FIDRENMAR-563732 format. One record per residue: residue number from 1; y, x negated, z of N, C-alpha, C in turn. Coordinates in steps of 0.2 Angstrom, whole numbers, plus 5000, padded with zeros to 4 digits. Layout:
% residues N
[atom NUM; [Y; X; Z]; [Y; X; Z]; [Y; X; Z]]
...
END
This chain:
% residues 65
[atom 1; [5255; 5195; 4179]; [5252; 5196; 4172]; [5254; 5190; 4168]]
[atom 2; [5250; 5188; 4163]; [5251; 5183; 4159]; [5252; 5185; 4152]]
[atom 3; [5257; 5183; 4149]; [5259; 5185; 4142]; [5257; 5179; 4137]]
[atom 4; [5253; 5180; 4132]; [5251; 5175; 4127]; [5253; 5178; 4120]]
[atom 5; [5254; 5173; 4116]; [5254; 5175; 4109]; [5247; 5173; 4106]]
[atom 6; [5246; 5175; 4100]; [5240; 5174; 4096]; [5238; 5167; 4096]]
[atom 7; [5243; 5162; 4095]; [5242; 5155; 4094]; [5240; 5152; 4101]]
[atom 8; [5242; 5155; 4106]; [5240; 5152; 4113]; [5233; 5153; 4115]]
[atom 9; [5229; 5158; 4111]; [5222; 5159; 4113]; [5218; 5154; 4110]]
[atom 10; [5212; 5153; 4113]; [5207; 5148; 4110]; [5205; 5150; 4103]]
[atom 11; [5202; 5145; 4100]; [5200; 5147; 4093]; [5195; 5152; 4093]]
[atom 12; [5190; 5152; 4098]; [5185; 5157; 4098]; [5188; 5164; 4099]]
[atom 13; [5193; 5164; 4104]; [5196; 5171; 4105]; [5200; 5173; 4099]]
[atom 14; [5203; 5169; 4095]; [5207; 5170; 4089]; [5202; 5173; 4084]]
[atom 15; [5196; 5170; 4083]; [5191; 5172; 4078]; [5188; 5179; 4080]]
[atom 16; [5187; 5180; 4086]; [5184; 5186; 4088]; [5189; 5192; 4087]]
[atom 17; [5196; 5191; 4089]; [5201; 5196; 4088]; [5202; 5197; 4081]]
[atom 18; [5202; 5192; 4077]; [5203; 5193; 4069]; [5197; 5197; 4066]]
[atom 19; [5191; 5196; 4068]; [5186; 5200; 4065]; [5186; 5207; 4067]]
[atom 20; [5188; 5208; 4074]; [5189; 5215; 4076]; [5195; 5218; 4072]]
[atom 21; [5200; 5215; 4072]; [5206; 5218; 4069]; [5206; 5219; 4061]]
[atom 22; [5201; 5214; 4058]; [5200; 5216; 4051]; [5197; 5222; 4050]]
[atom 23; [5193; 5224; 4054]; [5190; 5231; 4053]; [5195; 5237; 4055]]
[atom 24; [5199; 5236; 4059]; [5205; 5240; 4061]; [5209; 5241; 4055]]
[atom 25; [5211; 5235; 4052]; [5216; 5235; 4046]; [5212; 5239; 4040]]
[atom 26; [5206; 5238; 4039]; [5203; 5241; 4034]; [5202; 5249; 4035]]
[atom 27; [5201; 5251; 4041]; [5201; 5258; 4042]; [5207; 5261; 4042]]
[atom 28; [5213; 5258; 4044]; [5219; 5261; 4044]; [5223; 5261; 4037]]
[atom 29; [5222; 5255; 4034]; [5226; 5254; 4028]; [5222; 5252; 4021]]
[atom 30; [5215; 5253; 4022]; [5210; 5252; 4017]; [5212; 5255; 4010]]
[atom 31; [5213; 5261; 4010]; [5215; 5265; 4004]; [5221; 5262; 4000]]
[atom 32; [5226; 5261; 4004]; [5232; 5258; 4001]; [5231; 5251; 3999]]
[atom 33; [5227; 5247; 4002]; [5226; 5240; 4000]; [5222; 5240; 3994]]
[atom 34; [5217; 5245; 3994]; [5212; 5245; 3988]; [5217; 5247; 3982]]
[atom 35; [5221; 5252; 3982]; [5226; 5253; 3977]; [5230; 5247; 3975]]
[atom 36; [5233; 5244; 3979]; [5236; 5238; 3978]; [5232; 5233; 3974]]
[atom 37; [5226; 5232; 3977]; [5221; 5227; 3973]; [5220; 5229; 3966]]
[atom 38; [5219; 5235; 3965]; [5217; 5237; 3958]; [5223; 5236; 3953]]
[atom 39; [5229; 5237; 3956]; [5235; 5237; 3952]; [5237; 5229; 3951]]
[atom 40; [5236; 5225; 3955]; [5238; 5218; 3955]; [5232; 5213; 3954]]
[atom 41; [5226; 5215; 3953]; [5220; 5211; 3952]; [5220; 5205; 3957]]
[atom 42; [5220; 5207; 3964]; [5219; 5202; 3969]; [5212; 5204; 3973]]
[atom 43; [5211; 5200; 3978]; [5204; 5201; 3981]; [5205; 5205; 3987]]
[atom 44; [5201; 5210; 3988]; [5202; 5215; 3994]; [5201; 5211; 4000]]
[atom 45; [5196; 5207; 4001]; [5195; 5204; 4008]; [5200; 5199; 4009]]
[atom 46; [5203; 5196; 4005]; [5209; 5191; 4006]; [5215; 5196; 4008]]
[atom 47; [5216; 5201; 4005]; [5222; 5205; 4007]; [5221; 5208; 4014]]
[atom 48; [5215; 5210; 4016]; [5213; 5213; 4023]; [5215; 5207; 4028]]
[atom 49; [5212; 5201; 4026]; [5213; 5196; 4031]; [5221; 5194; 4032]]
[atom 50; [5224; 5194; 4026]; [5231; 5192; 4027]; [5235; 5197; 4031]]
[atom 51; [5234; 5203; 4030]; [5237; 5209; 4034]; [5235; 5208; 4041]]
[atom 52; [5229; 5207; 4042]; [5227; 5206; 4049]; [5231; 5200; 4053]]
[atom 53; [5231; 5195; 4049]; [5234; 5189; 4052]; [5242; 5190; 4053]]
[atom 54; [5245; 5193; 4048]; [5252; 5195; 4049]; [5253; 5199; 4055]]
[atom 55; [5249; 5204; 4056]; [5250; 5208; 4062]; [5248; 5205; 4069]]
[atom 56; [5243; 5201; 4069]; [5241; 5198; 4075]; [5246; 5193; 4077]]
[atom 57; [5249; 5189; 4073]; [5254; 5184; 4075]; [5260; 5187; 4078]]
[atom 58; [5261; 5194; 4077]; [5267; 5197; 4080]; [5266; 5201; 4086]]
[atom 59; [5259; 5201; 4088]; [5257; 5204; 4095]; [5258; 5199; 4101]]
[atom 60; [5260; 5202; 4106]; [5260; 5199; 4113]; [5254; 5201; 4117]]
[atom 61; [5249; 5197; 4119]; [5244; 5199; 4123]; [5245; 5199; 4130]]
[atom 62; [5244; 5204; 4134]; [5245; 5204; 4141]; [5238; 5204; 4145]]
[atom 63; [5238; 5200; 4150]; [5232; 5199; 4154]; [5233; 5200; 4161]]
[atom 64; [5230; 5204; 4165]; [5231; 5205; 4172]; [5226; 5201; 4175]]
[atom 65; [5228; 5196; 4179]; [5223; 5192; 4183]; [5223; 5193; 4190]]
END
């Protein structure tokens, strides 16, 4: 098995994972983030992307070769 961090992946793989994970973050935390955005006058898309990046950098990806 090969263990990789998000930064070890190619730029194309990072972008693909980020797009998929943005949708997951919006589905899981969308209501909470919308509430935060209304209270703090920030951008919803920016908050989703920041949350996705924060989480992706903490994951370890495992590949079986």
